[in-house]
C-alpha positions as CSV (number, residue, x, y, z in Angstrom):
1,M,-15.5,-20.3,21.1
2,G,-15.7,-21.2,24.9
3,L,-14.0,-24.7,25.2
4,Q,-11.5,-24.1,22.4
5,F,-10.6,-20.7,23.8
6,R,-10.0,-22.2,27.3
7,R,-7.8,-24.9,25.8
8,R,-5.7,-22.3,23.9
9,H,-5.5,-20.2,27.1
10,A,-4.3,-23.2,29.2
11,L,-1.6,-24.0,26.6
12,A,-0.5,-20.4,26.5
13,L,-0.2,-20.1,30.2
14,A,1.7,-23.4,30.4
15,T,4.4,-22.1,28.1
16,L,4.6,-18.6,29.6
17,P,7.2,-19.4,32.4
18,F,9.5,-21.1,30.0
19,V,9.4,-18.2,27.5
20,A,9.9,-15.7,30.3
21,R,13.0,-17.5,31.5
22,A,14.3,-17.7,27.9
23,Q,14.0,-14.0,27.6
24,G,15.8,-13.1,30.8
25,A,15.4,-9.4,31.6
26,Y,12.9,-8.6,28.8
27,P,11.3,-6.2,29.0
28,D,13.4,-3.8,31.0
29,R,11.8,-0.6,29.7
30,P,8.3,0.6,28.5
31,V,6.8,-1.1,25.5
32,R,4.8,1.0,22.9
33,L,1.6,-0.1,21.1
34,I,1.6,1.7,17.8
35,V,-2.0,2.4,16.8
36,P,-2.3,3.7,13.2
37,F,-5.5,5.6,13.8
38,A,-6.7,8.4,16.0
39,P,-8.3,7.8,19.4
40,G,-12.0,6.7,19.1
41,G,-11.5,4.0,16.5
42,S,-11.8,0.3,17.0
43,S,-8.1,-0.5,17.0
44,D,-7.5,2.3,19.6
45,F,-10.5,1.1,21.6
46,V,-9.1,-2.5,21.9
47,A,-5.6,-1.3,22.6
48,R,-6.8,0.9,25.5
49,I,-8.7,-1.9,27.1
50,M,-5.6,-4.2,26.9
51,Q,-3.1,-1.5,27.9
52,Q,-3.2,-1.9,31.7
53,P,-3.5,-5.7,31.8
54,L,-0.6,-6.0,29.4
55,S,1.5,-3.6,31.6
56,E,0.7,-5.6,34.7
57,A,1.6,-8.9,33.0
58,L,4.9,-7.5,31.6
59,G,5.9,-5.5,34.7
60,Q,6.6,-2.4,32.5
61,P,4.5,0.5,31.3
62,V,2.7,0.0,28.0
63,V,2.3,3.2,26.1
64,I,-0.1,3.8,23.3
65,E,1.3,5.8,20.4
66,N,-1.3,7.0,17.8
67,R,0.4,7.5,14.4
68,T,-2.3,8.6,12.0
69,G,-2.6,9.2,8.3
70,A,-2.9,7.6,4.9
71,A,-5.6,5.1,5.9
72,G,-3.3,3.7,8.6
73,N,-0.2,3.4,6.4
74,V,1.8,6.1,8.3
75,G,1.5,4.1,11.6
76,M,2.1,0.8,9.8
77,E,5.3,2.0,8.2
78,A,6.5,3.4,11.5
79,A,5.9,0.1,13.2
80,A,7.5,-1.9,10.4
81,R,10.6,0.3,10.5
82,A,11.0,0.1,14.3
83,A,13.8,-1.9,15.8
84,P,12.9,-5.6,16.0
85,D,13.6,-5.8,19.7
86,G,10.2,-6.4,21.2
87,Y,9.5,-2.8,22.3
88,S,7.3,-1.8,19.4
89,V,4.0,-3.6,18.8
90,F,1.8,-2.8,15.9
91,V,-2.0,-2.8,16.5
92,G,-3.2,-3.7,13.0
93,N,-6.6,-4.4,11.6
94,V,-8.3,-5.8,8.4
95,G,-7.7,-2.5,6.6
96,T,-3.9,-2.1,7.3
97,L,-2.8,-5.7,7.1
98,A,-5.2,-7.2,4.5
99,I,-6.8,-4.4,2.4
100,N,-4.3,-1.6,2.0
101,P,-1.8,-3.8,0.0
102,A,-4.5,-4.3,-2.7
103,V,-5.8,-0.7,-2.7
104,F,-2.5,1.1,-2.6
105,G,-0.4,-1.3,-4.6
106,E,3.2,-0.2,-5.3
107,R,2.6,3.1,-3.4
108,L,2.5,1.1,-0.2
109,R,6.0,1.0,1.2
110,V,5.3,-1.8,3.6
111,V,4.5,-5.4,2.6
112,P,2.8,-6.8,5.7
113,A,3.7,-10.4,4.9
114,R,7.4,-9.4,4.5
115,D,7.8,-6.6,7.1
116,F,5.9,-8.0,10.1
117,S,6.1,-11.0,12.4
118,P,2.4,-11.7,13.3
119,I,1.6,-12.3,17.0
120,G,-2.1,-13.0,17.0
121,L,-5.6,-12.0,16.3
122,V,-7.2,-10.4,19.4
123,S,-10.8,-9.4,18.5
124,L,-13.6,-9.6,16.0
125,T,-15.9,-6.6,15.6
126,P,-19.1,-6.3,13.6
127,D,-19.5,-3.2,11.5
128,V,-22.7,-1.1,11.4
129,L,-24.3,1.1,8.8
130,V,-25.2,4.4,10.6
131,V,-26.8,7.7,9.7
132,R,-27.5,10.8,11.8
133,E,-30.6,10.6,13.9
134,D,-32.2,13.4,11.9
135,F,-31.5,11.9,8.5
136,P,-34.8,11.0,6.8
137,V,-34.2,7.2,6.4
138,R,-34.8,4.4,8.9
139,S,-33.7,1.3,7.0
140,V,-31.1,0.2,4.4
141,R,-33.8,0.0,1.8
142,E,-34.9,3.6,2.5
143,L,-31.2,4.8,2.3
144,V,-30.9,3.1,-1.1
145,A,-34.1,4.7,-2.3
146,Y,-33.0,8.1,-1.0
147,A,-29.6,7.8,-2.8
148,K,-31.3,6.8,-6.0
149,A,-33.7,9.8,-5.8
150,N,-30.8,12.1,-5.1
151,P,-27.9,11.1,-7.3
152,G,-24.5,12.6,-6.4
153,K,-26.0,14.3,-3.4
154,V,-25.4,11.7,-0.7
155,N,-21.9,11.7,0.9
156,Y,-20.6,8.7,2.7
157,G,-17.6,8.8,5.0
158,S,-15.0,6.1,5.7
159,P,-11.9,5.7,7.8
160,G,-9.7,6.1,4.7
161,S,-9.7,4.9,1.1
162,G,-8.3,1.5,1.9
163,S,-10.5,0.7,4.8
164,A,-12.9,-2.2,5.1
165,N,-15.7,0.3,5.8
166,R,-15.1,2.0,2.5
167,L,-15.3,-1.4,0.7
168,E,-18.5,-2.3,2.6
169,M,-20.2,0.8,1.1
170,E,-18.9,-0.2,-2.3
171,L,-20.4,-3.6,-1.8
172,L,-23.8,-2.0,-1.0
173,R,-23.6,0.3,-4.0
174,E,-22.8,-2.7,-6.2
175,A,-25.6,-4.8,-4.6
176,A,-28.1,-2.0,-5.0
177,G,-27.5,-1.9,-8.7
178,G,-25.2,1.2,-8.7
179,L,-25.6,4.2,-6.4
180,D,-24.2,7.6,-7.3
181,M,-22.7,8.6,-4.0
182,V,-19.7,10.7,-3.0
183,H,-16.9,9.2,-0.9
184,V,-15.3,11.4,1.8
185,P,-12.3,9.6,3.4
186,Y,-11.1,10.4,6.9
187,P,-7.5,9.0,7.0
188,A,-7.1,9.6,10.7
189,G,-9.5,6.7,11.3
190,A,-13.0,5.8,12.5
191,G,-13.1,8.3,15.3
192,Q,-12.7,11.2,12.9
193,A,-15.2,9.7,10.5
194,V,-17.9,9.3,13.2
195,T,-17.3,12.8,14.5
196,A,-17.8,14.1,10.9
197,L,-21.1,12.1,10.7
198,V,-22.4,13.5,14.0
199,A,-21.5,17.0,12.8
200,G,-23.4,16.5,9.6
201,D,-20.4,16.7,7.2
202,V,-21.4,13.3,5.7
203,H,-24.8,11.5,5.5
204,C,-23.9,7.9,6.3
205,L,-21.0,5.4,6.8
206,Y,-20.1,1.9,7.7
207,V,-18.0,1.8,10.9
208,T,-17.0,-0.7,13.5
209,L,-19.7,-1.0,16.2
210,S,-17.3,-0.2,19.0
211,S,-16.5,3.1,17.3
212,A,-20.1,4.2,16.9
213,F,-21.7,2.5,19.9
214,G,-21.5,5.5,22.3
215,Q,-23.1,7.9,19.8
216,I,-25.8,5.3,19.0
217,Q,-26.6,5.0,22.7
218,A,-26.6,8.8,23.0
219,G,-29.2,9.1,20.3
220,K,-27.0,11.0,17.9
221,L,-26.7,8.2,15.4
222,R,-29.2,5.7,14.1
223,A,-28.0,2.2,13.3
224,L,-29.6,0.8,10.1
225,A,-28.0,-2.7,10.0
226,V,-25.0,-4.7,11.2
227,T,-22.8,-6.5,8.7
228,I,-22.2,-9.9,10.2
229,G,-24.5,-12.9,9.7
230,Q,-26.5,-12.5,13.0
231,R,-27.8,-9.8,15.2
232,V,-25.6,-8.6,17.9
233,K,-26.3,-8.6,21.6
234,A,-25.4,-4.9,22.0
235,L,-28.0,-3.9,19.4
236,P,-30.7,-6.6,19.5
237,D,-33.3,-4.5,17.5
238,V,-31.0,-3.7,14.6
239,P,-31.3,-6.1,11.7
240,T,-28.5,-7.6,9.7
241,M,-27.7,-6.7,6.1
242,R,-29.2,-10.0,5.1
243,E,-32.4,-9.2,6.9
244,S,-32.4,-5.8,5.2
245,G,-32.7,-7.3,1.7
246,F,-29.1,-8.2,0.9
247,P,-28.8,-12.0,1.4
248,D,-25.2,-12.3,0.2
249,Y,-23.9,-9.4,2.3
250,V,-21.7,-10.5,5.2
251,A,-18.6,-8.5,6.4
252,G,-16.8,-7.3,9.6
253,S,-13.6,-6.1,11.1
254,W,-10.8,-7.5,13.2
255,T,-7.9,-6.3,15.2
256,G,-4.5,-8.1,15.7
257,M,-1.0,-7.5,16.8
258,A,2.4,-7.9,15.1
259,M,6.0,-6.9,15.6
260,P,8.7,-5.8,13.1
261,A,10.1,-8.7,11.0
262,G,13.2,-10.1,12.6
263,T,11.9,-9.8,16.2
264,P,13.4,-12.8,18.1
265,A,11.0,-15.8,18.1
266,P,11.0,-16.1,22.0
267,I,9.6,-12.6,22.2
268,I,6.9,-13.3,19.7
269,S,6.0,-16.5,21.6
270,R,5.9,-14.6,24.9
271,W,3.5,-12.0,23.4
272,A,1.3,-14.7,21.9
273,A,1.0,-16.2,25.3
274,L,0.3,-12.8,26.8
275,L,-2.6,-12.2,24.4
276,H,-4.3,-15.4,25.5
277,Q,-3.7,-14.4,29.2
278,V,-5.0,-10.9,28.8
279,M,-8.0,-11.6,26.6
280,A,-9.2,-14.4,28.9
281,Q,-9.5,-12.0,31.8
282,P,-13.3,-11.6,32.5
283,E,-13.1,-7.8,32.9
284,V,-11.3,-7.4,29.6
285,A,-13.8,-9.7,27.8
286,R,-16.8,-7.9,29.5
287,R,-15.6,-4.4,28.4
288,L,-15.1,-5.6,24.8
289,R,-18.4,-7.4,24.6
290,D,-20.4,-4.6,26.2
291,S,-19.5,-2.5,23.1
292,G,-20.0,-5.2,20.5
293,T,-16.5,-6.6,20.2
294,E,-15.7,-10.3,20.7
295,P,-12.4,-11.4,22.1
296,E,-10.9,-14.0,19.7
297,V,-7.2,-15.0,19.9
298,S,-5.3,-16.9,17.3
299,A,-4.1,-20.4,18.4
300,T,-0.5,-19.5,17.3
301,P,1.4,-16.7,15.4
302,D,1.5,-19.0,12.4
303,A,-2.3,-19.3,12.5
304,F,-2.6,-15.5,12.5
305,A,-0.3,-15.3,9.5
306,T,-2.5,-17.7,7.6
307,Y,-5.6,-15.7,8.7
308,I,-4.1,-12.5,7.4
309,A,-3.2,-14.1,4.0
310,E,-6.7,-15.5,3.7
311,E,-8.3,-12.1,4.4
312,A,-5.9,-10.4,2.0
313,R,-7.0,-12.7,-0.8
314,R,-10.7,-12.2,0.1
315,W,-10.6,-8.4,0.2
316,G,-8.2,-8.1,-2.6
317,G,-10.8,-9.8,-4.8
318,V,-13.4,-7.2,-3.6
319,V,-11.0,-4.3,-4.4
320,R,-10.5,-5.6,-7.9
321,R,-14.1,-6.3,-8.5
322,V,-15.5,-2.9,-7.4
323,G,-12.4,-1.0,-8.7
324,A,-11.6,0.7,-5.4
325,T,-8.8,3.1,-5.7
326,V,-7.0,5.7,-3.6
327,E,-8.7,9.1,-3.7
């Protein structure tokens, strides 16, 4: 990513003064980042790392507003219905922008491709399969064996019915030949789901590494596997799902930003440049990477729109294949 990222960064910085002049006084008041999940989840984690650098670059306060509920749909709708004036930014992820449309169907009152103007991808995050430290399994194979020996008695949590993490467990159940497990959704997001796991309310879950990393370090959770194709620097001793006996299993999460449809193009362009500027700051990149999240910025807003569409097709296929529905 290094050389390509630097080229994109240089191009973004070169266009920033022109865009700023075109916008005149924008922004002249605080800007809010609408996070559709509770504090503690990956989207909130990324937003809080970016909050101060964005504020400094804009010259105005950047305020995080957590609007939780319905697997992120409450916050997504609030963002989509906000005035398209550049003062409301949606911090979306793979679940809200790419998976929820397939899971919720006509019940979803927001169509991301219609109701948002994409700004850019900002980060990629591996997911991790975790259990409580005192749960009697130490590998994915042992978890599968335990679930088969205890049908209907293993509860798995997720950050909502339409989340990528829920679908990741569905993929494991499918790959293992069918596991009788009980889904417990936590629509406020990953932070709530991790808290429930630590408390013993569920037995296991997939979650973004950044959401569980602190509890793993504290010895309260045990990581069984990561979902991407290679081991991650933050957890070098934790195998991948491929290494754990599931060669076709590769998944992960991402976070990106968008504004309500109809937001003036110069504002979208300015924010796209700001994302490159902020995510290239060494301290921002260090804080993200230390918790297992990789900064990754789209070349252009159009490139992010294409990425969202591709992810929606990919995960929509998974939703249909495993029959995932809203619970």
